[in-house]
C-alpha positions in Angstrom: -54.0 63.9 -18.3 -57.8 64.4 -18.8 -59.4 67.0 -16.7 -62.9 66.6 -15.3 -65.5 68.8 -13.7 -64.7 68.5 -10.0 -68.5 68.5 -9.2 -70.0 66.5 -12.1 -73.8 66.4 -12.4 -73.7 62.6 -12.8 -71.5 59.9 -11.4 -68.2 59.2 -13.2 -66.1 56.1 -13.2 -62.5 57.2 -13.2 -60.1 54.6 -14.6 -56.4 54.3 -13.8 -55.5 55.1 -17.4 -56.9 58.6 -17.1 -60.2 57.8 -19.0 -63.6 58.2 -17.4 -67.2 57.4 -18.3 -70.6 58.1 -16.9 -72.1 55.5 -14.7 -75.7 55.5 -13.4 -77.3 53.4 -10.6 -79.5 50.7 -12.0 -82.5 51.9 -9.9 -81.9 55.5 -11.1 -81.3 57.0 -7.6 -78.6 55.4 -5.6 -75.9 52.7 -6.0 -76.3 49.3 -4.5 -73.3 47.6 -3.0 -73.2 44.8 -5.7 -73.1 47.5 -8.4 -70.2 49.2 -6.8 -68.3 46.0 -6.3 -68.7 45.2 -10.0 -67.7 48.7 -11.2 -64.6 48.8 -8.9 -63.8 45.1 -9.1 -63.6 44.8 -5.3 -65.2 43.2 -2.2 -65.1 46.2 0.1 -65.6 49.9 -0.6 -64.2 53.0 1.1 -65.5 56.5 0.9 -62.9 59.3 0.4 -63.7 63.0 0.6 -61.6 65.7 -1.0 -58.8 67.0 1.2 -58.8 70.3 -0.7 -59.3 73.4 1.4 -60.7 76.9 0.7 -63.1 77.5 -2.1 -62.1 74.2 -3.9 -62.8 72.2 -0.8 -66.1 74.0 -0.2 -67.2 73.2 -3.8 -66.4 69.5 -3.3 -68.0 69.2 0.1 -71.0 67.1 -1.0 -69.0 64.9 -3.4 -67.3 61.6 -2.7 -64.9 59.1 -4.2 -66.0 55.5 -3.9 -62.9 53.3 -4.0 -61.6 49.8 -3.3 -60.9 49.6 0.5 -58.1 47.1 -0.3 -56.7 48.7 -3.4 -53.3 49.4 -2.0 -53.0 45.9 -0.5 -53.9 44.5 -3.9 -51.2 46.7 -5.6 -53.8 48.3 -7.9 -52.3 51.0 -10.1 -52.3 54.7 -9.3 -55.4 56.6 -10.4 -54.1 60.1 -11.4 -57.5 61.8 -11.9 -59.0 60.5 -8.6 -55.8 61.4 -6.8 -55.9 64.9 -8.2 -59.5 65.3 -7.1 -58.7 63.9 -3.6 -56.0 66.5 -3.2 -54.1 64.9 -0.4 -50.4 66.0 0.1 -49.5 62.6 1.5 -51.9 60.0 -0.1 -53.0 58.7 -3.5 -56.0 56.9 -4.8 -55.4 53.5 -6.5 -57.6 51.5 -8.8 -60.8 52.7 -10.4 -62.9 55.1 -8.5 -66.4 56.5 -8.8 -66.8 60.3 -8.3 -70.3 61.3 -7.4 -72.6 63.5 -5.2 -73.0 61.8 -1.8 -76.7 61.4 -2.5 -75.8 58.5 -4.9 -74.8 56.4 -1.9 -77.2 55.7 0.9 
C-alpha cells in the first residue's frame, strides 16, 4: 500500500486502488460542489475528520476527507489509504476521497 503525508500541502485524490494524485480547485482557492461531484463521481458529499487521537489526531485536526455520502449504499469499493487516514476502529471509507486542508472547502 502506498503511504502519504497525513497533512499534505495540496489536495490529494485518493483512489480505491491505492493510487493518489494531486487535485486543485479550478478557482485556485476552494472547491466548488460541481468539481467535488465530478472528482468523486457522486451527487452528495460528506466530510470526514480523522478519528486518530494524541499527536496524530492533533496533526490532522485541520484536515478533512471529502467522500461520497452514499458510497456504502452504492457498494463502492474500500479505500485503504483513506480508511487508514480516517483511523476509525469501527468504520471504513469507500470510494474515492479527497484529502485536504479544511480551507479548501468553504
